[in-house]
Each structure stands twice: as structure tokens, then as C-alpha cells.
C-alpha positions in Angstrom: -77.6 69.5 -106.5 -78.6 68.4 -103.2 -76.8 66.1 -101.1 -78.4 62.8 -100.9 -78.1 59.8 -99.0 -77.5 56.7 -100.4 -78.0 53.7 -98.2 -76.6 50.3 -99.8 -77.3 46.6 -97.9 -77.4 42.9 -99.4 -80.3 43.1 -101.1 -81.0 47.1 -101.5 -79.7 50.2 -102.5 -82.1 53.6 -101.3 -80.8 56.8 -102.5 -83.0 59.6 -100.5 -82.5 63.3 -99.9 -81.9 64.0 -96.1 -84.7 66.4 -95.4 -87.2 63.6 -96.3 -86.1 61.3 -93.5 -87.7 62.3 -90.2 -85.9 59.2 -87.7 -84.1 56.4 -87.7 -84.5 53.7 -85.1 -82.9 50.9 -84.4 -84.3 47.4 -83.0 -80.9 45.5 -82.3 -79.3 44.8 -85.7 -82.3 46.4 -87.5 -82.9 49.8 -88.6 -85.7 51.4 -89.7 -85.9 54.4 -91.7 -88.9 56.8 -91.5 -89.4 59.2 -94.2 -91.8 62.1 -94.4 -94.7 60.4 -96.2 -94.6 57.6 -93.6 -92.7 55.6 -95.9 -90.5 52.8 -93.9 -87.3 51.2 -94.9 -85.5 48.1 -93.0 -81.9 47.7 -93.1 -80.3 44.5 -91.6 -77.7 46.8 -89.6 -77.5 48.7 -86.3 -77.7 51.9 -85.5 -74.2 53.1 -85.3 -74.1 52.0 -88.9 -76.3 53.9 -90.0 -74.8 57.1 -88.0 -71.7 56.6 -89.9 -73.2 56.2 -93.2 -75.1 59.9 -92.2 -71.7 61.1 -91.2 -69.6 60.0 -94.1 -72.0 61.2 -97.0 -73.5 64.1 -95.3 -70.2 65.5 -94.0 -71.0 69.1 -92.3 -74.8 68.8 -93.1 -74.6 65.6 -90.4 -76.1 68.1 -87.7 -79.1 67.6 -88.9 -79.1 64.5 -87.4 -79.3 63.8 -83.4 -78.5 60.2 -81.5 -81.2 60.0 -78.6 -80.6 57.3 -76.5 -79.5 54.3 -77.7 -82.1 53.5 -80.7 -83.3 56.7 -82.4 -81.9 58.8 -84.4 -84.3 62.3 -85.6 -84.4 64.7 -88.2 -83.5 68.0 -85.9 -85.6 70.0 -88.5 -88.7 68.0 -87.7 -88.7 68.3 -83.9 -92.5 70.0 -83.0 -92.4 69.2 -79.0 -90.8 67.8 -76.3 -92.8 66.5 -73.4 -90.1 65.4 -70.5 -93.3 64.5 -67.6 -94.9 62.1 -70.4 -91.2 61.2 -72.0 -92.8 62.1 -75.4 -90.6 63.6 -78.6 -93.3 64.6 -81.4 -92.0 65.3 -84.8 -93.7 66.8 -87.6 -93.2 68.9 -90.4 -95.0 71.8 -89.0 -97.8 71.8 -91.6 -99.4 69.1 -89.1 -100.8 66.9 -91.1 -98.6 64.3 -90.1 -97.2 64.0 -86.8 -94.7 60.9 -85.4 -94.6 60.2 -81.8 -92.0 58.4 -80.4 -91.0 57.8 -76.5 -87.5 58.3 -75.2 -86.1 58.9 -71.8 -86.4 61.9 -69.9 -82.7 62.1 -69.7 -82.3 61.7 -73.3 -85.1 64.5 -74.0 -83.7 66.7 -71.7 -80.4 66.9 -73.6 -81.8 67.6 -76.3 -84.1 69.9 -74.8 -80.6 71.6 -73.8 -79.1 71.3 -77.2 -82.1 73.2 -78.8 -82.0 76.3 -76.1 -78.5 76.2 -76.8 -78.9 76.5 -80.8 -81.7 79.5 -80.3 -79.0 81.6 -77.7 -76.8 81.4 -80.3 
């Protein structure tokens, strides 16, 4: 059986396959999980709490998710393009019918680029 993430808050419980999560963004004490079909789920807890849920439930598979900067966790399987000059990160399922464009700091994108390059050279 494929591993699932179960996110429970005061008012709801969401069960989702990790590979369907494109990214999680945060605005203060709120986190929004965005799925591959553009469905969004809003939770009333911060990104650090969301990160703990991922790490606790996915164990060694949690490395699929990378926190970039203070406000975004991305699923690295969706990384399509990193443009440091425009401070742009494009996430896509590679079928390119849907792309998610996020802005991030140059430093966060540089770190992400280095991490991916290191993985390629393994």
C-alpha cells in the first residue's frame, strides 16, 4: 500500500498521497497545501508544524519534500525550472498542462539548484 499523509486540524482531516502534493505555502500561522490538480487545503498551523507532519509520517521518504525559504515546502519531483535571475521556481508534472509559478529568494533558489546538481552527480 502506498504511504499517505494524514493532516488533521480542529475542523477537518485530509488524507492525501504524498506524490499529489506539489507544494505547501505559509502565511504566518496558516499553511496552504496545493495538490497537482490545483486543489487547495488551508490549515490553521504554521509551516514548521506541517514539516513535522511530513517527517513523522513519511520517515525516509520525507526527503522528497524540501523547504525553501521561510514560507514554502516543495515536492522536488515537480521541479521543472529554476530561474535565479527572475527569482522564479516553476513546478510541473512534466506533462506541462499545468505549471505552478512561485517566487523565492535568489539564495533559496541557489541552494535548491546546488542540491539538485549534487543529486545528479551521485
